[in-house]
N, C-alpha and C positions, 0 to 999 in steps of 0.2 A: 692036016695042015700043021706045019711046024710051029713050035712055040715062038720062034722069031716072028713068023708071019702074024700070029695072034697078037703078039706084043705091038707090032706096027699098027695092026688094025685098031686095037684099043687106044693107042696113042693118037691115031687120026680121029677116032671118035671123041676122045677127050678134048683134042684141039678144037674140033667142030663145036662141041658143047660150050667151050670157053668163048669161041667166036660168037656163038648164038647169044650167050649170056651177056657178053660185052655189047653186042649190037642192041640187045633188048635194053640194057642199062643206058646206052647212049640215047636210044629212042625215048626212054622214060625221062632222062635228064633234059632232052630237048623239049619234050612235052611240058615238063615242070617249069622250065625257064620261061615259057610263053604263057603260062597260066597265071591269072591274077592271084595274088597272095591273099588269103583270108585275113581280115583285120578285126580287132576287137571293137573298134569304133570307126566312124566314117573317115577320120583322119588320125594318123599316128605321128608323133613328133619324137625326135631323138637328137640330143646334143652330143657330138663326138669330140672329146677332148684331145688336144695334141698329145701324141704318144700312144694313143689307144691302138691295140693290136687288132688285126682282122677278126680274130676269135672274139675279142671284147666287143667289137662292133656288131657281129652276128648275134651274140648273146644280148646286147643292148636292144636291138630291134625286137627280138622275141619278148624281152621283158617289157618293152614299151607297148606291145600289143599286136605285133605281126605274128599271126598264129601258124607257125611252121616250126620245124626242127632247127635249132641253132646250128647243129652240125651240118645240115644240108646247106644253109646259107654260107657257113664258113668254107665248106669244100667248094662251093660255087665261086666264092671270092678267090680262092687259091687256084682253082682250075682255069679261071678266066685269064690269069696272068696279070691282073690289075690290082691285086690286093694291096700292094705297096703304094698305089696311086690314090687310095681313098683319102680324102681331105677332111681335116677337122672342121667343124662347123655345126650349125643347127639345121636340121632337115625335117621336112614334113612329107609324108606320102598319103595318098587318098585311095579310096576304094577303086580297084581295077589295076593297081600297080603290079607289075610282074617282077620276078627276081632280077631279070636283066635290066629293067628300067630302074629298079632300086639301086643297083650297083652303078649304073650310068650317072645317076643323080649325084652320088657321092664322089665319083671320079671327076665329074665336071665341076664340082663345087657349086651345084645348083641349090644354094642354101635358102633357108627361111630367114628373111631379113626384116628388120624394123628400121624406122627413121626417127631421128631426133633433130628438131630445128632449134638452133641457138640463135636468138634474134640479135640484131645490131642494137647496141645501147643497153643491153641487159647488164645487171649487176651480178656479182658473185652470188649474192643471196638468191637472186632469181634463177641463176643457172643451177645452183645446187638443188633448188626446189624442182626444177624441170628434170634433173637427173633422177631424183627420188621417185618421180611419177612416170618416168619413161617405161614403156611396155617391155617386159622380158629383159630388163637390164639388171644385172646382179649388183645389189648395193654393197659397197665395201668401204665407202668413205665414213659412214657412221657420224661420229661427233669429232672427227679429226680437225684440228686447228688448221688454218690456212697454211702456215709454215710447214706443217707436217705433210699436207697434201702436196705442196710444191716440192718438198724433199723427195717424195715418192716419184715425182715426175722428173727428178734429176735437176731441179732448179734451186738456186740458192736464194731466190726471192722469198721474203717473209709474207708478202701479200699475194693472194691469187687474183685480186681485182684486175680486170682488163687484160688478162694474159691468155685468153682463149679466143680463137678466131670465130666470129659469128658465121655460121653456115649450116647446111643440112647434112647430118652425118648418118650414113647407113651402117648398121651393125648387125652381127649375127645374134640370134636369141641366146641368152645365157651368158654373154660376155659381161665383164665388170664395168661399172661406171668409170673406173680409172682408165680403162682401155679407150673409151670415147674421149675422156679428158686429155689423155696423152696425145691423141691425134689432133685435137683442137689446139693444144698448147704448141705442138710442133708447127702447125699451120700458121699460128700467129707469129711465132718466132721467125719463120721464113719471110713473111710479109713485112715484119718490122725490120729485119735485116735489109731487105730490098729497099724499103723506104729510106732507111738511114744512109744507104750507099748512094742514093739519089738526092740527098739533101742539098739545099741551096748553100752556096759557099759562105754567105753572110748570116747564116742562121745563128741565133743566140743560144740555141740548145746545145748542151754539152755531152749528151749521151743518148743512146737509143731509148733508155727508160724515160728520159724527159720527153722525147718525141711521142712515146706511147701515152704518157700522162696528158699531154696537150691534145693529142688526137682524140682521147676520150672526152675531153671538154668540148672540142669541136663537134663531136658526134651528138652530144646532148644539146648544143646551141644552134645547130644548123636546121633551118626549116625545110620543108619538102621542096620549096621553090628557090632556096638559097644556093649560092655557089660556096661549097665548103672551103675553097681556096681563099675566098674573100674573108670568111669568118676566121680562118686560121691566120690570115695576114694581120687582122686587127689585134689578135692576142700576141702575136710575135712582135708587132710594133710596140705594144705596151711593155713587153718584157725588155725590149731594147732600151727603153727610156726609164725603166724602173717604176713604171706605173702599175698599180695593182690591177689584176685581171678583172676584178669586179664582175664575177659571173655567178648567177643564181644557182645553177646546177651543182656547183661545188658545195655551196651552203646547204642545199637540200640533201646532198649526199652525207654531209657531216651530221645532219640531224637524225639520219637513219630512220628507224621505225617511229620516232617521235614526230616526224613530219606528217601533218594531217591534210595536206593538199593546199594549205594556205601559208605562203611565206610572208612573215610579218617583219615590220621594221626592227623589232627587237632581235629577230633572228639574224638580221644583217649586221647588227651592232655587237652581237655576242661573239667575242673572240674565240677562235678554235682553229685547229690545224687545217681545216678545209674551208675556212672563211676567207675568201680571196678579196673581200672588202677591207678586212682589218690587217691582212698579211700580204706582203708583196711576194712575187714569184709563184712558182707552181706548188700545188698541194703535194703531200707526201706520196700519194699513190694515184693511179688512174681511178676514175669514178664510174667507168662502164666499159663495155666492149666496143672498141672503135671498128668501123668498117674500113675496107681498103681505100675508099674515097677519102675518109678522114685522115688516114695515115699518109696518103699521097699529098693531101692538101697541106699538111703541116710540113712535109718534106719540101714541097714546091708551092709556096703560097703565091697568091696573086700579087702583081706589082702595084701596090697601092700604099698611100700614106694614112689611110683611114685608121682612126683610133676608137671609133664608136659605131654602133649599129643598133637599130631598134626595129622591132617587128611591125609590119604593116597590118598584121592580123589575117593575112591570106596565105601564109606560108613563106612569104618573102620578107626581106629586110631592107631598110634604108641605111646606107653607110655614109659616115661623115668624117671629115678630116679634123674638125675642131668642135669644141663644146657648144658654141653658139648655134651652129648648124644642127648639131645633135638635139639641142633643146627644142629647136623649132620642129624637128621631126617627131620628137616625143609629144609635143603639144598637139601636133596634127593627127598622129596615128594612135597615141595612147590616151591622151586627155581629151581628144576630139575638140580642141580649141581652135579658133581661126588663126591662121598664120600671122 
């Protein structure tokens, strides 16, 4: 046999061996991709930061408790052609997850999410407390003053009160409290802008901020069976004639933590920035987070001349155009005196 023939034969053998090895490797890879990954615990979590490379992600999973070789995961990410589609976020995998399922979860953005409910009528102090206890939310606000918080949100407002939309916010584990605040602030700004654009032509309010302040008062004054548009109309009517708003919630807000649940006559008589019995006009800031209903009620109040209202004690109110009718309603529903 010539040397050329021997060379060809050995080349064919080598090629065959390569083919066999490649086929075996492909079979092994296919087998590995379908096999559950061993985990150090029943569930393993990983937060992928924006800008993390596929190699960082593979190493992160192994460090978190996926018991395999980081290089294998990395090569799988590359070989799949989807490495660049891995999304930042917080993920959790449980016993039985395969390499293929692991990658699919990250590509689809199937994150581990938490929820934070910001209730209507909450104050900034209450919102800040809720943020501090929200699960898996990274605390960054610390002892920042309100103006500093608003500056980080891109707002020139000195006060944070009332400037976040009450809603339920879904967030990825590990994001900062400022991230949630930024979304809530943007949501309130959109709704405030929409309400201001729809304001009645004869409104005495001069700016969106004034609308926000009054909406926060309406939020605290409206009973569960009241029409917020009627409550808003009363306060707007008072503003038009220069009558003090005379609303208890602003006084309570001004008392802050000193309020013990009992509003006394001396509290109503003590002058202060939020005492709408001693000072005409609006208080300097909102007093709570207004709902969409309250914002819209101030923008489009009910057509009424009412200047007074008193609670019936069942979540609804009696509205009156004059003081005599109001006093009769007070006697009937508050003092329980015969008409």
